[in-house]
C-alpha positions in Angstrom: -26.4 -37.4 -22.2 -23.1 -38.7 -23.4 -19.7 -37.4 -22.4 -19.3 -36.3 -26.0 -22.7 -34.4 -26.2 -22.0 -32.9 -22.9 -18.5 -31.4 -24.2 -20.4 -30.4 -27.4 -22.9 -28.4 -25.5 -20.2 -26.5 -23.6 -20.2 -28.8 -20.4 -23.5 -27.1 -19.5 -21.8 -23.5 -19.1 -22.8 -20.3 -20.6 -19.1 -19.8 -22.1 -19.9 -16.3 -23.5 -20.9 -15.4 -20.0 -17.8 -17.1 -18.3 -15.6 -15.5 -20.7 -17.0 -12.0 -20.2 -16.6 -12.6 -16.4 -13.3 -13.7 -16.5 -12.4 -10.7 -18.6 -14.1 -8.3 -16.4 -11.9 -9.8 -13.5 -8.7 -9.4 -15.2 -9.5 -5.8 -16.0 -10.5 -5.0 -12.5 -7.4 -6.8 -11.3 -5.4 -4.9 -13.5 -6.7 -1.6 -12.6 -6.2 -2.1 -8.8 -2.5 -3.0 -9.4 -1.9 -0.1 -11.5 -3.7 2.1 -8.9 -1.7 0.6 -6.1 1.9 0.2 -7.8 4.6 2.7 -9.2 7.1 2.5 -12.1 9.1 5.5 -10.3 12.6 4.7 -9.8 13.4 4.4 -6.0 9.7 4.2 -5.5 8.5 2.3 -2.1 5.4 1.0 -4.2 7.6 0.0 -7.3 7.9 -3.8 -7.3 10.2 -3.7 -10.1 14.2 -4.2 -9.9 14.8 -0.5 -9.4 12.1 0.2 -6.9 12.3 0.0 -2.9 9.0 -2.1 -2.3 11.3 -4.5 -0.3 13.0 -1.6 1.8 9.5 -0.5 2.7 8.4 -3.9 3.5 11.6 -4.8 5.7 11.2 -1.6 7.6 7.5 -2.0 8.4 8.2 -5.6 9.6 11.4 -4.8 11.7 10.3 -5.4 15.5 9.9 -2.8 18.0 10.0 0.2 15.3 7.1 2.0 14.0 7.5 2.6 10.3 5.9 5.3 8.0 6.2 6.9 4.9 5.7 10.9 5.0 4.7 13.0 2.2 5.1 16.2 4.2 8.0 17.5 6.2 5.5 18.6 8.8 5.5 15.0 9.9 8.9 15.4 11.4 7.5 17.3 14.3 5.1 14.6 15.2 7.8 12.2 16.4 10.6 12.2 19.2 13.5 13.2 17.3 16.1 11.3 19.3 14.1 8.2 18.9 13.5 8.5 15.1 15.7 7.9 12.0 14.6 9.4 8.6 15.4 8.0 5.3 16.0 10.5 2.1 16.6 8.2 -0.9 17.7 10.2 -4.2 15.1 13.2 -3.8 13.6 14.4 -7.3 13.3 17.9 -6.1 15.1 20.7 -4.0 13.7 20.9 -0.4 12.1 24.4 0.0 13.4 26.5 3.0 10.5 25.7 5.2 11.2 22.0 4.9 15.1 22.4 5.4 13.8 24.4 8.8 11.8 21.3 10.1 14.4 18.8 9.1 17.2 21.2 10.9 14.8 21.3 13.8 14.7 17.5 13.7 18.4 17.0 13.8 18.9 19.7 16.4 16.7 17.9 18.6 18.6 14.7 18.1 17.4 12.9 15.1 19.2 10.6 12.6 19.0 11.7 9.1 20.2 9.1 6.3 20.8 10.5 3.1 21.3 8.0 0.1 22.6 9.6 -3.1 25.0 9.3 -5.8 24.9 11.8 -8.8 21.8 13.9 -7.9 22.2 17.5 -6.8 19.1 17.7 -4.6 20.7 15.1 -1.8 24.0 17.3 -1.6 21.8 20.4 -1.4 19.9 19.0 1.4 23.0 17.9 3.2 24.4 21.5 2.8 21.3 23.1 4.1 21.1 20.9 7.4 24.7 21.6 8.1 26.4 18.6 7.1 29.9 18.6 5.6 29.9 15.3 3.8 29.0 15.5 0.0 28.8 12.8 -2.9 31.1 13.6 -5.6 29.2 12.7 -8.4 31.8 10.7 -10.3 31.3 6.9 -11.0 33.3 4.5 -8.8 34.7 1.6 -10.8 36.9 -1.2 -9.3 38.5 -3.8 -11.8 39.5 -6.2 -8.9 36.7 -6.2 -6.5 33.6 -6.1 -8.1 30.1 -8.1 -8.2 29.1 -8.4 -12.1 31.2 -5.8 -13.4 33.7 -2.9 -12.5 30.7 -0.4 -12.0 29.7 -2.8 -9.3 32.1 -2.3 -6.6 32.2 -4.5 -3.5 33.2 -2.3 -0.9 35.1 -4.3 1.7 36.8 -1.6 3.8 34.4 -1.8 6.9 35.1 0.1 9.8 34.4 -0.9 13.4 31.2 1.0 14.4 27.7 0.6 15.6 26.3 1.1 12.4 28.5 -1.8 10.8 28.1 -4.8 13.1 27.3 -7.8 11.3 28.2 -5.9 8.2 31.5 -7.3 6.2 31.1 -5.4 2.6 28.6 -3.5 0.9 27.6 -4.3 -2.9 27.5 -1.2 -4.9 25.8 -0.2 -8.2 26.9 2.9 -10.1 28.2 4.6 -6.4 29.8 7.7 -6.0 32.5 8.4 -3.7 32.2 10.9 -0.7 33.8 14.1 0.1 34.2 14.2 3.7 36.6 15.7 6.5 37.5 12.9 8.4 38.2 14.9 11.3 34.5 16.0 11.4 32.9 12.6 10.2 33.4 8.8 10.7 33.8 6.9 7.6 31.9 3.6 7.9 32.6 1.9 4.7 35.3 2.0 1.8 36.0 0.5 -1.4 38.8 -1.6 -1.7 42.3 -0.1 -2.8 41.9 -1.0 -6.4 39.0 1.6 -7.2 38.9 4.7 -9.0 36.7 7.6 -9.8 35.9 7.5 -13.4 35.7 11.2 -13.8 35.0 11.4 -17.9 32.9 7.8 -17.6 35.4 6.5 -20.4 35.3 3.0 -18.5 39.2 3.3 -18.3 41.7 4.2 -15.7 43.1 7.6 -17.2 46.3 9.2 -15.9 44.5 11.6 -14.0 42.3 9.1 -12.2 44.0 7.5 -9.1 43.6 4.0 -7.5 42.5 4.2 -3.7 40.4 3.2 -1.2 37.5 5.7 -1.5 34.7 6.2 1.4 31.0 5.3 0.4 29.4 5.5 3.6 30.2 8.1 6.5 28.2 9.5 9.6 28.6 13.0 11.3 27.5 14.6 14.2 25.1 17.9 13.6 24.0 19.6 16.5 22.5 17.1 18.8 21.8 14.5 16.0 23.6 12.7 13.2 23.7 12.7 9.5 24.5 9.4 7.6 25.4 9.8 4.2 25.8 6.9 1.7 27.2 7.3 -2.1 24.7 5.0 -3.4 21.0 4.9 -3.4 20.9 1.4 -5.3 21.8 -0.6 -2.1 18.0 -0.2 -1.4 16.4 -1.0 -4.6 15.0 -4.6 -5.0 17.8 -5.8 -7.3 20.5 -5.1 -4.7 19.1 -5.0 -1.2 19.6 -8.5 -0.8 23.3 -8.6 -2.1 25.9 -9.0 0.8 25.5 -7.2 3.3 23.1 -4.1 2.1 20.2 -5.4 4.1 22.3 -5.8 7.3 23.7 -2.3 7.0 20.1 -0.8 6.4 18.9 -2.3 9.3 21.7 -1.3 11.4 21.0 2.2 10.7 17.8 2.1 12.2 18.1 -0.8 14.8 17.9 1.5 18.0 15.1 3.8 16.8 11.7 3.6 18.0 10.4 5.1 14.7 11.5 4.9 11.0 10.4 7.5 8.5 10.8 7.2 4.9 10.8 10.7 3.5 8.7 10.9 0.1 8.2 14.5 0.2 10.4 15.4 -2.4 9.9 12.0 -4.5 7.8 11.4 -7.7 3.7 11.1 -6.9 2.7 7.8 -5.4 0.0 5.6 -6.9 -3.3 6.9 -6.6 -4.5 4.1 -4.2 -1.6 4.4 -2.0 -1.9 8.3 -1.9 -5.5 8.1 -1.1 -4.6 5.6 1.8 -1.8 7.9 3.1 -4.0 10.8 3.1 -6.8 8.9 5.1 -4.0 8.0 7.6 -2.4 11.5 7.9 -5.9 13.2 8.5 -7.7 12.2 11.6 -10.5 14.5 10.7 -11.1 12.7 7.3 -11.1 9.5 9.1 -13.9 10.4 11.4 -15.6 11.7 8.4 -15.3 8.7 6.3 -16.2 6.7 9.1 -19.7 8.5 9.7 -20.0 8.2 5.8 -19.8 4.6 6.0 -22.0 4.2 9.2 -24.9 6.3 7.3 -24.2 4.1 4.4 -24.9 0.7 6.3 -27.6 2.2 7.9 -29.5 3.2 4.6 -28.9 0.0 3.1 -30.2 -1.7 6.2 -33.6 0.6 6.1 -34.0 -0.4 2.4 -33.7 -4.0 2.9 -36.0 -3.6 5.9 -38.8 -1.5 4.3 -40.2 -4.4 2.1 -40.4 -6.5 5.2 -42.1 -3.9 7.1 -44.3 -3.0 4.1 -45.5 -6.9 3.9 -46.1 -7.0 7.8 -48.1 -3.6 7.4 -50.0 -5.1 4.6 -51.1 -8.0 6.5 -52.3 -6.2 9.4 -54.2 -3.6 7.5 -56.0 -6.7 5.6 -56.6 -8.3 9.0 -58.6 -5.2 9.9 -60.2 -4.6 6.4 -63.9 -5.9 6.0 -63.2 -6.2 2.4 -60.8 -8.9 3.0 -62.9 -10.6 5.1 -63.9 -14.5 4.4 -66.5 -14.4 1.4 -69.8 -14.8 2.6 -72.6 -15.7 0.2 -76.0 -16.9 1.0 -76.5 -20.7 1.8 -78.3 -22.9 -0.9 -77.9 -25.8 -3.4 -75.3 -23.7 -5.6 -73.0 -22.0 -2.4 -70.1 -24.0 -3.6 -70.6 -22.7 -7.2 -71.1 -19.3 -5.9 -68.2 -19.2 -3.7 -66.0 -20.8 -6.4 -67.0 -18.0 -8.7 -66.3 -15.2 -6.4 -63.0 -16.7 -5.5 -61.8 -16.8 -9.0 -62.8 -13.3 -9.5 -60.6 -12.2 -6.8 -57.8 -14.7 -7.3 -57.7 -15.4 -11.2 -54.3 -16.8 -10.8 -55.4 -19.7 -8.5 -55.7 -23.2 -10.1 -58.9 -25.2 -9.8 -57.4 -27.6 -7.0 -56.7 -24.9 -4.9 -60.0 -23.1 -5.2 -61.7 -26.3 -4.5 -59.5 -26.6 -1.1 -60.5 -22.9 -0.3 -64.1 -24.0 -0.6 -64.0 -26.9 1.5 -61.9 -24.9 3.8 -65.0 -22.4 4.1 -67.3 -25.0 4.5 -65.8 -26.5 7.4 -65.6 -22.8 9.1 -69.5 -22.5 8.4 -70.4 -25.7 9.9 -72.0 -25.6 13.7 -70.7 -27.5 16.4 -73.7 -29.7 16.3 -73.4 -30.4 12.5 -69.8 -32.0 13.1 
């Protein structure tokens, strides 16, 4: 066959089946990706620009710290509070009383809560409920002098000396909000430059009632035996911003001394189905045992199914060995013994060809021979 003929024949491939297999594979991969990823803003399984999948991965890879995504505030009770830092990023819902009680207990026992919020009210409500004094003021911060890609992305260069700011020279913000805080009760960690202003009416201009100043955007305060850190910009944690100077370094410093890092998803949008299923299994030991038992039973059933045909073949051979009807064909001797044997063999095995029939007859003849005849 020439190359031209080979190409004309499709290279020897069944192209309809190949294309069907490729399409099926693409569909399966797309379904798996859809089931394992999210498009929710600030979602830890959202790989797009507004997700926090990089934060989740970086937190999980930090040496010496155990990281977990939690969907129920009851999980706060499972960790030593004074060794744990919990992140709440722009919650979508208000925390109920029972949830607040758990988080307050966590803080009272020495835990550190980090709340990243800019314009939402749920973050401020949580801060009030746990006894913190700091709030985000909800106005957009602009800076016409110190900014990244535009005035709504201020570069906060006023970094104070603190354990949480070691190795941090600035924060790169994106639609941030200033903090309202009592500096006698709280310690400001990071401020904007002195050219920032709160664009209260969002007209992108510095109006007469808007003042240039250095505004706080990150602060920490002691609450009972624990701490509450407030950051006026959840965007420092999204994929598009986390690698900008020095957002990653700051986020890592907040949990650098912790043994456990929790990312609280209890009041965020639903997780992707596959991820939710995996987290549910992790959270329920009894379900893990049940699934393990089901898996073992399935393997055992599959093994028995594969073993059954082999056992049937062995049983058949053993039964034939003891079955007189399956004994060698015995016919009276005489001149026509070969032909009679051939007829009997053909009746029993009509699928055998003539050569095989003759070989069997020859073997039977050898078995019938007496020692003296040999």
